[in-house]
C-alpha positions, 0 to 999 in steps of 0.5 A: 453870368450863365443861368444857374439851376440850384437843385438836389443832386441826382445819381446822374450827376456823379461824373460831374461831381467827380470832375468838380472835386478834381478841379477843386481838390486835385484828386480823383474819387471813385464814382462808387464812393459818390454813390455810396456817400450820397445816394445809397445812404440809408438815412437819405440824400442830403446833397445840393448842386449848382448847375451852370454853363453845362457843368456843376459849379458848386456842391454842398453835402452832408452825412445824416447821423443820429445825434445825442445832445445830452437828454435829447436825440435828433438828426444832425448833419456832418457837412461834407464836400462843400466846394465851388469851381474856382473858374466860375465867376463870382464863386466865392464871396457873400452872394457868390455861387458857393453861398447861394448853394449853401443857403439852398442846402440849409433851407432844404434840410435844416431848421428847428423842425428839420435838422437842428445842427450841422458840424464839420472839420474844414481846413483853414481856408474853408473854416474862415469862409464858413464862419464869415459867410455861412454862420459856422462857429468854432469849437476847437482845433481838431485834436490829432493824437499820434502814437509811435510804434514800439513793435510789430507783434500785434495783429489786425483781425477782419471786421465782421457784422457781429463786431459792429454793436460793440462800437455802439458802446461809447460814452457820448453825451454830445456827438453822433451815435454809432448805431448799427445802421450808421456803422454798417453803412460806414464800414461794411458798405463803403466801396474800397473800404479796408477796415480791420479790428484790434481787440483786447480780450477780457481775462480768461478769454471771456469776450472782448473788453475794448477794441478799435476799428482801424484803417491802414495805409503805407504810413500809419494806422488810422483809428476810426472808432473805439468801443467797449469798456473805457476804464484806464486799464482797458485803454492802456491795454488797447494802446499797447496793442495799437503800438505793436502794429509796427506803424505810427497810430493816428486818432482824431478826437478832442484831448479835452474829452474824457476818452481823449484824456485817457489816450493822452495819459496812455502815451498819445501825443498832440500833433498840429493839424490844419483843421477845426471843428466847426458847428452851426445850430439852427436853434438857440443852442449855444456852440459846444465848449472845447472838449464837449463834442465826441468825434473820431476819424469815422466822422471824417469820411476821407478814409 
């Protein structure tokens, strides 16, 4: 087996990271997105690679976020881009390069005095590997909620810096906080990001009552974040605006969470998805119960 070097990623690794991603997932990613995601993150770099035989053969990454765990706040990591080359000998398996790289990643960044918890949204194959080899525990199937279009009368506005603090107003007991640092990096700084905002005004035009950050593609409107007043009436008004965008609306969130319950009451329907919410704690904290963790498509960095 070639000599291996497991180390923290460097900006110069971006072309090789792109090549490994293409080999594993069959897709290309803009080099500027790699730079934004890991090397320009205002909360620091959390990324490890394994280099062997003149190429990268494994990578483990994460997005550091401020995290609220009821009465406590600390950093947590959203695990991202865990991958290893299928052409590399002994890539997957206990003791394989995937596990060796992940263990070094966890040793570097995680622990009771470092980052105490990691969570992510793997598909079925990576979920099973994470549970069997990396200590992850299942929380629940990802809640993908869908809303059919009813008209095309609604409009999407450009999102501005001044809109971001509004999305810090989310009822989170357990989950990543949507603070201005995170929101600016996630939605204004992302290369190629194309995000808009759908607003519901208060009566008599007295400001915004509730709003959604959205990303549109040719098939759907993806709701990335919600913010504002989460009353039943306000949520229903927002649902009416979203259903008027002329495309199917897609939202990720637990249907057992209070916000998910309001969306389901307002007409969103569950759809099957090959993803799970997975969690690993580096303290004695128990695995969250179904419906306890707040998450959205904003936590899942594909869009």
